[in-house]
N, C-alpha and C positions, 0 to 999 in steps of 0.2 A: 891767435884766432882771426880769421878773415872777416871783414865786414861786407863781403860780396853778397849780392842777392842771388839766391838759387831757387829756381822754380822747376819742380818735377811733377808731372801729371800723367797718369794713365787713365784714359777716358773713352767712353763710347760716343762722346759728342764731337761735332765738327770742329776742326782746328781753325782758328782765325789768325793767320800769319800777320796781318796788319796790326791787330791789337797786341800781339806778342812782340812785334818789332818796336812799337811805341814804348812798351814796358821796359825794353832793353836799352833804349836810348838815354844814356846818362852822360854824354860827352865823350869825345874820343872817337872810337870806331866800333861798329856793330857788324857782325857777320851772321848770316842765317842760312839754313838749309831747310827746304820743304820737300818731302818725298810724297809722291803720288802712287796710288795703286796702278800698276802697269796694265796696259791694254793688250799685251801680247799673248799668244798661245790660246786664244779663245776663252780666256778666263772671264766668267760672268760675275763671280763673287770671290772675294778674298775674305776668309774668316780667320781672325787673329785671336789666339787664346794666350793667356799669361798666367803666372803664378802670383796671385795677389799678395802683397806684402814683400815678397822676395823681388819682384820686378821693380817696384818703386825703390827698394833699398839698393838694388844694383845700379839703377839710373842715378840715384842720389850720390852714390860712391863715384861714378864717372864724372858727374858735375863737380864734385868736390876736388877730384884729381885735376880737372881742367882749371878750376879756379886757382889752385896752388901752383900748377906748372906754368901757367901763363899770366899770373897775377891779374886775373879778370875782376872786373867790377860786378859782372852778372853772368849767369849761365842759365839757360832754359832747355829743358827736354820735355816734349809732349809727345806721347805715343797713343794712337788709337788702338782699340781692341774691338772685337765683335765683327759682324759682317760689314763689308765695304764693297762698293762697286768700282770698276775701273775709272780712273780720273779723280777719285776722292783723295783728300789729303790723309796720309797715314802717319806721318811723323814730321815734327818740327824741332830743330835744334838751333840755338842761338848763343852767341858769346859777345860780351861787351868788354872792351879794354881801352886803355889809353892809346894804343897803337894798332894799326890795321893788321900787321903781320901776326900778332898774338891772337887777335880776334879770329882771323881766317884759319890759323892753325888749330886753335881750340875748337872751332866749329867742326872742322874736318875730323878731329880726334873724336868728338862726341858722336858723330854719326857712324864713323868707322868702328868704334869700339862697342856701341850699343848693339850693332848687328850681331856681334858674337858673345857679348858679355851679359846681356839681359835675357831672362827666360821668357821668350815669346815662341809660339808655335803657329806656323802658317798652314792653312788648308785652302787650296784653290778648288773652285767648282768650275768644271769645264764640261759642257754638254750634259749637265745634270749630274755628273759624277764628281765626287770629291777625291782629292789626292793631297797628301801631306807634302810640303815643300822641304826638301833636304837642304842642309847647310851647303853653302858654296865655298869652294876653295878661294875664290876671289875675295869673299868677305873676310876669310881668315888672313889672307895676304894683306889686305888693307888694315886690319886691326893690328897685325904684327909689326907694322912699320912704326907704331907708337910705343912698343915695348922696349 
């Protein structure tokens, strides 16, 4: 059993990357990724829905996989849900390891895989009209490189 610290959170609250980074700093190396709501295509609001319980379980599973695969000392996944404006933080992933290569790879794994493995649904509002966002082949390609 691993003694790694794993933090998984699905929230409507703002993500504080600085606080999350400090929590990951345990010596060695830390890699993080922060994703923002895009400002393209005239999107005024991004609404993110999830399947409570199942989403957290999927994210926890990914964090546990990363800890095992890269011998991490810590892994964090935080994902926002609800309505968000362009420029707001939507996701944070972080990995801590004794060595930078493991931290960097694990962080990339976490963001690549959560895009396809966690049950989230995105709805964009453009000019007052909502539209569901379809899965992207590029997300599948990024996730598949870790299989």
